[in-house]
Structure formats: C-alpha cells, structure tokens
mmCIF entry with sequence, helices, sheets and N, C-alpha, C, O atoms, coordinates in Angstrom:
data_MODEL
# 
_entry.id   MODEL 
# 
_entity.id                         1 
_entity.type                       polymer 
_entity.pdbx_number_of_molecules   1 
# 
_entity_poly.entity_id                      1 
_entity_poly.type                           'polypeptide(L)' 
_entity_poly.nstd_linkage                   no 
_entity_poly.nstd_monomer                   no 
_entity_poly.pdbx_seq_one_letter_code       MQQFVRNAVTRAINEHSRLFNEAADHVLRVSEELNRRLA 
_entity_poly.pdbx_seq_one_letter_code_can   MQQFVRNAVTRAINEHSRLFNEAADHVLRVSEELNRRLA 
_entity_poly.pdbx_strand_id                 A 
# 
loop_
_entity_poly_seq.entity_id 
_entity_poly_seq.num 
_entity_poly_seq.mon_id 
_entity_poly_seq.hetero 
1 1  MET n 
1 2  GLN n 
1 3  GLN n 
1 4  PHE n 
1 5  VAL n 
1 6  ARG n 
1 7  ASN n 
1 8  ALA n 
1 9  VAL n 
1 10 THR n 
1 11 ARG n 
1 12 ALA n 
1 13 ILE n 
1 14 ASN n 
1 15 GLU n 
1 16 HIS n 
1 17 SER n 
1 18 ARG n 
1 19 LEU n 
1 20 PHE n 
1 21 ASN n 
1 22 GLU n 
1 23 ALA n 
1 24 ALA n 
1 25 ASP n 
1 26 HIS n 
1 27 VAL n 
1 28 LEU n 
1 29 ARG n 
1 30 VAL n 
1 31 SER n 
1 32 GLU n 
1 33 GLU n 
1 34 LEU n 
1 35 ASN n 
1 36 ARG n 
1 37 ARG n 
1 38 LEU n 
1 39 ALA n 
# 
_struct_asym.id          A 
_struct_asym.entity_id   1 
# 
_struct_conf.conf_type_id            HELX_P 
_struct_conf.id                      HELX_P1 
_struct_conf.pdbx_PDB_helix_id       AA1 
_struct_conf.beg_label_comp_id       GLN 
_struct_conf.beg_label_asym_id       A 
_struct_conf.beg_label_seq_id        2 
_struct_conf.pdbx_beg_PDB_ins_code   ? 
_struct_conf.end_label_comp_id       LEU 
_struct_conf.end_label_asym_id       A 
_struct_conf.end_label_seq_id        38 
_struct_conf.pdbx_end_PDB_ins_code   ? 
_struct_conf.beg_auth_comp_id        GLN 
_struct_conf.beg_auth_asym_id        A 
_struct_conf.beg_auth_seq_id         2 
_struct_conf.end_auth_comp_id        LEU 
_struct_conf.end_auth_asym_id        A 
_struct_conf.end_auth_seq_id         38 
_struct_conf.pdbx_PDB_helix_class    1 
_struct_conf.details                 ? 
_struct_conf.pdbx_PDB_helix_length   37 
# 
_struct_conf_type.id          HELX_P 
_struct_conf_type.criteria    ? 
_struct_conf_type.reference   ? 
# 
loop_
_atom_site.group_PDB 
_atom_site.id 
_atom_site.type_symbol 
_atom_site.label_atom_id 
_atom_site.label_alt_id 
_atom_site.label_comp_id 
_atom_site.label_asym_id 
_atom_site.label_entity_id 
_atom_site.label_seq_id 
_atom_site.pdbx_PDB_ins_code 
_atom_site.Cartn_x 
_atom_site.Cartn_y 
_atom_site.Cartn_z 
_atom_site.occupancy 
_atom_site.B_iso_or_equiv 
_atom_site.pdbx_formal_charge 
_atom_site.auth_seq_id 
_atom_site.auth_comp_id 
_atom_site.auth_asym_id 
_atom_site.auth_atom_id 
_atom_site.pdbx_PDB_model_num 
ATOM 1   N N  . MET A 1 1  ? 22.190  11.148 8.364  1.00 0.00 ? 1  MET A N  1 
ATOM 2   C CA . MET A 1 1  ? 21.569  12.015 7.353  1.00 0.00 ? 1  MET A CA 1 
ATOM 3   C C  . MET A 1 1  ? 20.351  11.322 6.740  1.00 0.00 ? 1  MET A C  1 
ATOM 4   O O  . MET A 1 1  ? 19.309  11.942 6.528  1.00 0.00 ? 1  MET A O  1 
ATOM 5   N N  . GLN A 1 2  ? 20.503  10.033 6.463  1.00 0.00 ? 2  GLN A N  1 
ATOM 6   C CA . GLN A 1 2  ? 19.398  9.296  5.856  1.00 0.00 ? 2  GLN A CA 1 
ATOM 7   C C  . GLN A 1 2  ? 18.192  9.277  6.797  1.00 0.00 ? 2  GLN A C  1 
ATOM 8   O O  . GLN A 1 2  ? 17.048  9.402  6.359  1.00 0.00 ? 2  GLN A O  1 
ATOM 9   N N  . GLN A 1 3  ? 18.462  9.118  8.089  1.00 0.00 ? 3  GLN A N  1 
ATOM 10  C CA . GLN A 1 3  ? 17.375  9.096  9.068  1.00 0.00 ? 3  GLN A CA 1 
ATOM 11  C C  . GLN A 1 3  ? 16.638  10.432 9.077  1.00 0.00 ? 3  GLN A C  1 
ATOM 12  O O  . GLN A 1 3  ? 15.413  10.470 9.194  1.00 0.00 ? 3  GLN A O  1 
ATOM 13  N N  . PHE A 1 4  ? 17.384  11.520 8.952  1.00 0.00 ? 4  PHE A N  1 
ATOM 14  C CA . PHE A 1 4  ? 16.771  12.851 8.926  1.00 0.00 ? 4  PHE A CA 1 
ATOM 15  C C  . PHE A 1 4  ? 15.816  12.975 7.737  1.00 0.00 ? 4  PHE A C  1 
ATOM 16  O O  . PHE A 1 4  ? 14.701  13.478 7.869  1.00 0.00 ? 4  PHE A O  1 
ATOM 17  N N  . VAL A 1 5  ? 16.276  12.506 6.575  1.00 0.00 ? 5  VAL A N  1 
ATOM 18  C CA . VAL A 1 5  ? 15.440  12.580 5.373  1.00 0.00 ? 5  VAL A CA 1 
ATOM 19  C C  . VAL A 1 5  ? 14.193  11.733 5.562  1.00 0.00 ? 5  VAL A C  1 
ATOM 20  O O  . VAL A 1 5  ? 13.094  12.145 5.193  1.00 0.00 ? 5  VAL A O  1 
ATOM 21  N N  . ARG A 1 6  ? 14.364  10.546 6.139  1.00 0.00 ? 6  ARG A N  1 
ATOM 22  C CA . ARG A 1 6  ? 13.220  9.663  6.343  1.00 0.00 ? 6  ARG A CA 1 
ATOM 23  C C  . ARG A 1 6  ? 12.209  10.310 7.282  1.00 0.00 ? 6  ARG A C  1 
ATOM 24  O O  . ARG A 1 6  ? 11.001  10.228 7.058  1.00 0.00 ? 6  ARG A O  1 
ATOM 25  N N  . ASN A 1 7  ? 12.712  10.956 8.339  1.00 0.00 ? 7  ASN A N  1 
ATOM 26  C CA . ASN A 1 7  ? 11.810  11.632 9.276  1.00 0.00 ? 7  ASN A CA 1 
ATOM 27  C C  . ASN A 1 7  ? 11.060  12.763 8.584  1.00 0.00 ? 7  ASN A C  1 
ATOM 28  O O  . ASN A 1 7  ? 9.865   12.950 8.813  1.00 0.00 ? 7  ASN A O  1 
ATOM 29  N N  . ALA A 1 8  ? 11.750  13.509 7.750  1.00 0.00 ? 8  ALA A N  1 
ATOM 30  C CA . ALA A 1 8  ? 11.109  14.621 7.050  1.00 0.00 ? 8  ALA A CA 1 
ATOM 31  C C  . ALA A 1 8  ? 10.015  14.101 6.116  1.00 0.00 ? 8  ALA A C  1 
ATOM 32  O O  . ALA A 1 8  ? 8.935   14.685 6.028  1.00 0.00 ? 8  ALA A O  1 
ATOM 33  N N  . VAL A 1 9  ? 10.301  13.012 5.430  1.00 0.00 ? 9  VAL A N  1 
ATOM 34  C CA . VAL A 1 9  ? 9.305   12.433 4.519  1.00 0.00 ? 9  VAL A CA 1 
ATOM 35  C C  . VAL A 1 9  ? 8.100   11.945 5.311  1.00 0.00 ? 9  VAL A C  1 
ATOM 36  O O  . VAL A 1 9  ? 6.957   12.160 4.908  1.00 0.00 ? 9  VAL A O  1 
ATOM 37  N N  . THR A 1 10 ? 8.358   11.289 6.435  1.00 0.00 ? 10 THR A N  1 
ATOM 38  C CA . THR A 1 10 ? 7.262   10.785 7.273  1.00 0.00 ? 10 THR A CA 1 
ATOM 39  C C  . THR A 1 10 ? 6.394   11.927 7.760  1.00 0.00 ? 10 THR A C  1 
ATOM 40  O O  . THR A 1 10 ? 5.167   11.831 7.746  1.00 0.00 ? 10 THR A O  1 
ATOM 41  N N  . ARG A 1 11 ? 7.032   13.020 8.194  1.00 0.00 ? 11 ARG A N  1 
ATOM 42  C CA . ARG A 1 11 ? 6.259   14.176 8.664  1.00 0.00 ? 11 ARG A CA 1 
ATOM 43  C C  . ARG A 1 11 ? 5.419   14.758 7.537  1.00 0.00 ? 11 ARG A C  1 
ATOM 44  O O  . ARG A 1 11 ? 4.262   15.121 7.748  1.00 0.00 ? 11 ARG A O  1 
ATOM 45  N N  . ALA A 1 12 ? 5.987   14.849 6.353  1.00 0.00 ? 12 ALA A N  1 
ATOM 46  C CA . ALA A 1 12 ? 5.250   15.407 5.215  1.00 0.00 ? 12 ALA A CA 1 
ATOM 47  C C  . ALA A 1 12 ? 4.042   14.536 4.880  1.00 0.00 ? 12 ALA A C  1 
ATOM 48  O O  . ALA A 1 12 ? 2.960   15.048 4.591  1.00 0.00 ? 12 ALA A O  1 
ATOM 49  N N  . ILE A 1 13 ? 4.235   13.222 4.919  1.00 0.00 ? 13 ILE A N  1 
ATOM 50  C CA . ILE A 1 13 ? 3.124   12.310 4.616  1.00 0.00 ? 13 ILE A CA 1 
ATOM 51  C C  . ILE A 1 13 ? 2.041   12.423 5.676  1.00 0.00 ? 13 ILE A C  1 
ATOM 52  O O  . ILE A 1 13 ? 0.854   12.445 5.350  1.00 0.00 ? 13 ILE A O  1 
ATOM 53  N N  . ASN A 1 14 ? 2.436   12.497 6.944  1.00 0.00 ? 14 ASN A N  1 
ATOM 54  C CA . ASN A 1 14 ? 1.448   12.629 8.017  1.00 0.00 ? 14 ASN A CA 1 
ATOM 55  C C  . ASN A 1 14 ? 0.654   13.916 7.866  1.00 0.00 ? 14 ASN A C  1 
ATOM 56  O O  . ASN A 1 14 ? -0.564  13.923 8.043  1.00 0.00 ? 14 ASN A O  1 
ATOM 57  N N  . GLU A 1 15 ? 1.334   14.996 7.542  1.00 0.00 ? 15 GLU A N  1 
ATOM 58  C CA . GLU A 1 15 ? 0.663   16.287 7.369  1.00 0.00 ? 15 GLU A CA 1 
ATOM 59  C C  . GLU A 1 15 ? -0.317  16.205 6.197  1.00 0.00 ? 15 GLU A C  1 
ATOM 60  O O  . GLU A 1 15 ? -1.441  16.701 6.277  1.00 0.00 ? 15 GLU A O  1 
ATOM 61  N N  . HIS A 1 16 ? 0.125   15.574 5.112  1.00 0.00 ? 16 HIS A N  1 
ATOM 62  C CA . HIS A 1 16 ? -0.741  15.436 3.946  1.00 0.00 ? 16 HIS A CA 1 
ATOM 63  C C  . HIS A 1 16 ? -1.981  14.623 4.306  1.00 0.00 ? 16 HIS A C  1 
ATOM 64  O O  . HIS A 1 16 ? -3.091  14.976 3.908  1.00 0.00 ? 16 HIS A O  1 
ATOM 65  N N  . SER A 1 17 ? -1.801  13.537 5.056  1.00 0.00 ? 17 SER A N  1 
ATOM 66  C CA . SER A 1 17 ? -2.934  12.704 5.457  1.00 0.00 ? 17 SER A CA 1 
ATOM 67  C C  . SER A 1 17 ? -3.898  13.492 6.321  1.00 0.00 ? 17 SER A C  1 
ATOM 68  O O  . SER A 1 17 ? -5.115  13.365 6.182  1.00 0.00 ? 17 SER A O  1 
ATOM 69  N N  . ARG A 1 18 ? -3.352  14.308 7.215  1.00 0.00 ? 18 ARG A N  1 
ATOM 70  C CA . ARG A 1 18 ? -4.208  15.094 8.106  1.00 0.00 ? 18 ARG A CA 1 
ATOM 71  C C  . ARG A 1 18 ? -5.048  16.081 7.294  1.00 0.00 ? 18 ARG A C  1 
ATOM 72  O O  . ARG A 1 18 ? -6.250  16.222 7.521  1.00 0.00 ? 18 ARG A O  1 
ATOM 73  N N  . LEU A 1 19 ? -4.403  16.760 6.348  1.00 0.00 ? 19 LEU A N  1 
ATOM 74  C CA . LEU A 1 19 ? -5.131  17.718 5.513  1.00 0.00 ? 19 LEU A CA 1 
ATOM 75  C C  . LEU A 1 19 ? -6.185  17.006 4.674  1.00 0.00 ? 19 LEU A C  1 
ATOM 76  O O  . LEU A 1 19 ? -7.294  17.508 4.494  1.00 0.00 ? 19 LEU A O  1 
ATOM 77  N N  . PHE A 1 20 ? -5.824  15.827 4.160  1.00 0.00 ? 20 PHE A N  1 
ATOM 78  C CA . PHE A 1 20 ? -6.776  15.073 3.352  1.00 0.00 ? 20 PHE A CA 1 
ATOM 79  C C  . PHE A 1 20 ? -7.986  14.669 4.186  1.00 0.00 ? 20 PHE A C  1 
ATOM 80  O O  . PHE A 1 20 ? -9.123  14.761 3.722  1.00 0.00 ? 20 PHE A O  1 
ATOM 81  N N  . ASN A 1 21 ? -7.741  14.218 5.425  1.00 0.00 ? 21 ASN A N  1 
ATOM 82  C CA . ASN A 1 21 ? -8.848  13.824 6.298  1.00 0.00 ? 21 ASN A CA 1 
ATOM 83  C C  . ASN A 1 21 ? -9.740  15.008 6.621  1.00 0.00 ? 21 ASN A C  1 
ATOM 84  O O  . ASN A 1 21 ? -10.963 14.876 6.641  1.00 0.00 ? 21 ASN A O  1 
ATOM 85  N N  . GLU A 1 22 ? -9.140  16.165 6.873  1.00 0.00 ? 22 GLU A N  1 
ATOM 86  C CA . GLU A 1 22 ? -9.939  17.358 7.162  1.00 0.00 ? 22 GLU A CA 1 
ATOM 87  C C  . GLU A 1 22 ? -10.801 17.722 5.950  1.00 0.00 ? 22 GLU A C  1 
ATOM 88  O O  . GLU A 1 22 ? -11.968 18.083 6.100  1.00 0.00 ? 22 GLU A O  1 
ATOM 89  N N  . ALA A 1 23 ? -10.228 17.628 4.764  1.00 0.00 ? 23 ALA A N  1 
ATOM 90  C CA . ALA A 1 23 ? -10.988 17.947 3.556  1.00 0.00 ? 23 ALA A CA 1 
ATOM 91  C C  . ALA A 1 23 ? -12.132 16.953 3.372  1.00 0.00 ? 23 ALA A C  1 
ATOM 92  O O  . ALA A 1 23 ? -13.239 17.343 3.002  1.00 0.00 ? 23 ALA A O  1 
ATOM 93  N N  . ALA A 1 24 ? -11.871 15.671 3.628  1.00 0.00 ? 24 ALA A N  1 
ATOM 94  C CA . ALA A 1 24 ? -12.914 14.654 3.484  1.00 0.00 ? 24 ALA A CA 1 
ATOM 95  C C  . ALA A 1 24 ? -14.041 14.909 4.473  1.00 0.00 ? 24 ALA A C  1 
ATOM 96  O O  . ALA A 1 24 ? -15.215 14.784 4.121  1.00 0.00 ? 24 ALA A O  1 
ATOM 97  N N  . ASP A 1 25 ? -13.696 15.265 5.711  1.00 0.00 ? 25 ASP A N  1 
ATOM 98  C CA . ASP A 1 25 ? -14.723 15.583 6.712  1.00 0.00 ? 25 ASP A CA 1 
ATOM 99  C C  . ASP A 1 25 ? -15.572 16.751 6.233  1.00 0.00 ? 25 ASP A C  1 
ATOM 100 O O  . ASP A 1 25 ? -16.796 16.738 6.367  1.00 0.00 ? 25 ASP A O  1 
ATOM 101 N N  . HIS A 1 26 ? -14.921 17.749 5.679  1.00 0.00 ? 26 HIS A N  1 
ATOM 102 C CA . HIS A 1 26 ? -15.638 18.929 5.205  1.00 0.00 ? 26 HIS A CA 1 
ATOM 103 C C  . HIS A 1 26 ? -16.612 18.548 4.087  1.00 0.00 ? 26 HIS A C  1 
ATOM 104 O O  . HIS A 1 26 ? -17.760 18.993 4.077  1.00 0.00 ? 26 HIS A O  1 
ATOM 105 N N  . VAL A 1 27 ? -16.150 17.728 3.155  1.00 0.00 ? 27 VAL A N  1 
ATOM 106 C CA . VAL A 1 27 ? -17.012 17.309 2.041  1.00 0.00 ? 27 VAL A CA 1 
ATOM 107 C C  . VAL A 1 27 ? -18.211 16.533 2.565  1.00 0.00 ? 27 VAL A C  1 
ATOM 108 O O  . VAL A 1 27 ? -19.330 16.721 2.088  1.00 0.00 ? 27 VAL A O  1 
ATOM 109 N N  . LEU A 1 28 ? -17.983 15.655 3.551  1.00 0.00 ? 28 LEU A N  1 
ATOM 110 C CA . LEU A 1 28 ? -19.099 14.896 4.121  1.00 0.00 ? 28 LEU A CA 1 
ATOM 111 C C  . LEU A 1 28 ? -20.118 15.822 4.754  1.00 0.00 ? 28 LEU A C  1 
ATOM 112 O O  . LEU A 1 28 ? -21.323 15.653 4.564  1.00 0.00 ? 28 LEU A O  1 
ATOM 113 N N  . ARG A 1 29 ? -19.637 16.801 5.508  1.00 0.00 ? 29 ARG A N  1 
ATOM 114 C CA . ARG A 1 29 ? -20.566 17.730 6.162  1.00 0.00 ? 29 ARG A CA 1 
ATOM 115 C C  . ARG A 1 29 ? -21.366 18.514 5.129  1.00 0.00 ? 29 ARG A C  1 
ATOM 116 O O  . ARG A 1 29 ? -22.573 18.701 5.286  1.00 0.00 ? 29 ARG A O  1 
ATOM 117 N N  . VAL A 1 30 ? -20.699 18.971 4.077  1.00 0.00 ? 30 VAL A N  1 
ATOM 118 C CA . VAL A 1 30 ? -21.398 19.734 3.042  1.00 0.00 ? 30 VAL A CA 1 
ATOM 119 C C  . VAL A 1 30 ? -22.440 18.865 2.351  1.00 0.00 ? 30 VAL A C  1 
ATOM 120 O O  . VAL A 1 30 ? -23.551 19.327 2.091  1.00 0.00 ? 30 VAL A O  1 
ATOM 121 N N  . SER A 1 31 ? -22.102 17.617 2.048  1.00 0.00 ? 31 SER A N  1 
ATOM 122 C CA . SER A 1 31 ? -23.069 16.762 1.353  1.00 0.00 ? 31 SER A CA 1 
ATOM 123 C C  . SER A 1 31 ? -24.246 16.427 2.261  1.00 0.00 ? 31 SER A C  1 
ATOM 124 O O  . SER A 1 31 ? -25.377 16.315 1.786  1.00 0.00 ? 31 SER A O  1 
ATOM 125 N N  . GLU A 1 32 ? -23.999 16.264 3.561  1.00 0.00 ? 32 GLU A N  1 
ATOM 126 C CA . GLU A 1 32 ? -25.111 16.028 4.488  1.00 0.00 ? 32 GLU A CA 1 
ATOM 127 C C  . GLU A 1 32 ? -26.041 17.231 4.511  1.00 0.00 ? 32 GLU A C  1 
ATOM 128 O O  . GLU A 1 32 ? -27.263 17.085 4.512  1.00 0.00 ? 32 GLU A O  1 
ATOM 129 N N  . GLU A 1 33 ? -25.450 18.418 4.531  1.00 0.00 ? 33 GLU A N  1 
ATOM 130 C CA . GLU A 1 33 ? -26.252 19.650 4.526  1.00 0.00 ? 33 GLU A CA 1 
ATOM 131 C C  . GLU A 1 33 ? -27.083 19.734 3.244  1.00 0.00 ? 33 GLU A C  1 
ATOM 132 O O  . GLU A 1 33 ? -28.263 20.081 3.289  1.00 0.00 ? 33 GLU A O  1 
ATOM 133 N N  . LEU A 1 34 ? -26.468 19.416 2.106  1.00 0.00 ? 34 LEU A N  1 
ATOM 134 C CA . LEU A 1 34 ? -27.202 19.442 0.838  1.00 0.00 ? 34 LEU A CA 1 
ATOM 135 C C  . LEU A 1 34 ? -28.347 18.442 0.857  1.00 0.00 ? 34 LEU A C  1 
ATOM 136 O O  . LEU A 1 34 ? -29.451 18.751 0.408  1.00 0.00 ? 34 LEU A O  1 
ATOM 137 N N  . ASN A 1 35 ? -28.092 17.250 1.371  1.00 0.00 ? 35 ASN A N  1 
ATOM 138 C CA . ASN A 1 35 ? -29.151 16.236 1.430  1.00 0.00 ? 35 ASN A CA 1 
ATOM 139 C C  . ASN A 1 35 ? -30.316 16.720 2.275  1.00 0.00 ? 35 ASN A C  1 
ATOM 140 O O  . ASN A 1 35 ? -31.474 16.497 1.924  1.00 0.00 ? 35 ASN A O  1 
ATOM 141 N N  . ARG A 1 36 ? -30.017 17.377 3.384  1.00 0.00 ? 36 ARG A N  1 
ATOM 142 C CA . ARG A 1 36 ? -31.097 17.886 4.236  1.00 0.00 ? 36 ARG A CA 1 
ATOM 143 C C  . ARG A 1 36 ? -31.921 18.933 3.486  1.00 0.00 ? 36 ARG A C  1 
ATOM 144 O O  . ARG A 1 36 ? -33.147 18.956 3.595  1.00 0.00 ? 36 ARG A O  1 
ATOM 145 N N  . ARG A 1 37 ? -31.257 19.785 2.736  1.00 0.00 ? 37 ARG A N  1 
ATOM 146 C CA . ARG A 1 37 ? -31.987 20.837 2.024  1.00 0.00 ? 37 ARG A CA 1 
ATOM 147 C C  . ARG A 1 37 ? -32.820 20.264 0.882  1.00 0.00 ? 37 ARG A C  1 
ATOM 148 O O  . ARG A 1 37 ? -33.900 20.770 0.576  1.00 0.00 ? 37 ARG A O  1 
ATOM 149 N N  . LEU A 1 38 ? -32.313 19.211 0.257  1.00 0.00 ? 38 LEU A N  1 
ATOM 150 C CA . LEU A 1 38 ? -33.035 18.628 -0.874 1.00 0.00 ? 38 LEU A CA 1 
ATOM 151 C C  . LEU A 1 38 ? -34.166 17.724 -0.405 1.00 0.00 ? 38 LEU A C  1 
ATOM 152 O O  . LEU A 1 38 ? -35.135 17.517 -1.136 1.00 0.00 ? 38 LEU A O  1 
ATOM 153 N N  . ALA A 1 39 ? -34.058 17.190 0.791  1.00 0.00 ? 39 ALA A N  1 
ATOM 154 C CA . ALA A 1 39 ? -35.059 16.231 1.289  1.00 0.00 ? 39 ALA A CA 1 
ATOM 155 C C  . ALA A 1 39 ? -36.409 16.909 1.491  1.00 0.00 ? 39 ALA A C  1 
ATOM 156 O O  . ALA A 1 39 ? -37.370 16.260 1.904  1.00 0.00 ? 39 ALA A O  1 
# 
C-alpha cells in the first residue's frame, strides 16, 4: 500500500513539473515576441 501511495505522489510531482516546464516555455516565447516588437 505504501508503495502505491509513493508511486501516486511521484506521478503527481512529475505531472506538475511537466506543466510547470510547459508554462515556463510559454512565458519565454511570449517575452521573446515582446522583445522583438519593442526592439
């Protein structure tokens, strides 16, 4: 049972990291676009 809980927590953390990375990529792309427009 403990192993199951640990696996679930690991999956949740991995999913959170993936979403965070996608959001960070999006922010970088938006800021690059803004820099191009302001330049």
